[in-house]
C-alpha positions, -999 to +999 in steps of 0.1 A: +000+000+001+028+023+009+045+016-025+012+025-044+010+058-025+047+066-034+045+056-069+010+070-078-006+095-054+026+114-046+036+122-081-001+132-088-001+156-059+033+172-070+018+176-105-013+192-090+004+217-069+029+226-096+003+231-123-019+251-098+011+272-090+018+278-128-018+282-141-033+299-109-003+321-099+025+325-123+006+327-156-020+353-144+007+374-127+028+374-161-001+382-183-012+410-159+024+424-159+027+424-195-007+439-200+000+468-175+034+473-192+021+472-229-015+484-226-019+502-193-051+521-202-069+490-214-056+469-185-068+494-160-104+493-174-103+520-200-113+545-173-121+580-183-105+604-158-110+640-150-092+660-124-080+627-108-116+613-106-129+584-126-160+593-146-166+559-161-152+536-185-151+540-223-161+503-225-192+506-203-223+526-212-239+551-187-276+560-179-278+596-195-312+612-191-304+649-192-318+664-225-284+683-228-267+650-233-268+623-259-285+592-247-271+557-252-285+525-260-311+510-235-298+486-209-316+455-195-292+447-167-306+443-133-311+458-108-302+489-124-292+498-161-255+495-172-247+472-142-212+459-151-216+432-124-247+417-141-241+420-178-269+406-200-298+413-224-336+410-221-335+378-240-368+386-256-375+374-291-390+396-319-425+381-314-426+386-277-452+411-266-430+425-239-404+435-263-430+453-285-443+471-254-409+481-243-399+495-278-432+514-280-426+529-247-391+540-257-402+555-290-429+576-271-403+587-246-381+599-273-408+616-291-420+634-259-383+646-253-381+661-288-417+665-302-405+684-331-384+656-343-405+634-369-374+615-382-376+576-379-362+565-347-331+544-351-334+509-338-304+510-314-321+538-294-350+514-285-335+480-282-309+466-258-277+451-266-267+415-257-245+427-230-265+457-217-234+476-214-229+489-250-211+523-248-216+532-284-246+542-305-248+543-343-240+577-360-277+577-371-287+574-335-265+604-325-278+625-353-314+618-344-306+635-310-285+663-325-314+690-327-325+683-290-291+685-276-281+717-295-314+734-285-311+723-248-275+737-245-282+768-266-255+759-291-255+762-328-264+728-345-232+730-367-211+733-335-226+701-320-225+683-354-188+690-357-182+674-323-203+645-334-184+640-366-150+643-345-162+616-322-175+592-348-152+562-349-146+544-384-148+506-387-115+490-377-091+491-406-120+505-426-136+470-429-144+454-396-176+465-377-197+496-381-190+532-376-200+542-339-201+569-315-189+567-278-217+584-259-195+591-228-166+606-249-191+627-269-209+641-237-177+649-221-165+670-251-198+688-250-194+695-213-159+710-217-175+744-226-204+740-200-186+729-169-206+749-143-237+729-153-223+696-162-232+665-140-199+649-152-175+675-138 
């Protein structure tokens, strides 16, 4: 019996401890160290900082509701929108009445916030993403809100449009993905000229 333990169990335990140390300690520390050295911004959560204070992450949406701000894509995370600890979508199919009701309510809210806007509502303003954390909207969704934001801020539409164009990200390498607008980055750019009234300051 002692020989069996010596020949089988002991080597198995040694291998288990060794692999645990490599994969559970050494490898994570090495990957984290390389990431911090090569991609410090991304490894730190892509945080957006202002005056030493973290305002959010460029990778996680925020719940903007002020009419002076561009609004992001709706979020279905619980117990609150854009909860990074509970990423997930509504999981409602296109024939689900709850989805139809939610979309209808969101369209009505957008129309109420901007009654003079008769343009078609872009789909990403009334549907949630699979993660519930999408920080981007389409350029069409941003342009739909352009008039409201400019009017609420008392700014020329051309000025807000120029900021929007500047913050529109092209597809990766011009081929992969779609053009998109980071809502937090755009709102922060708008607030640079309106610091006294900005909730992001």
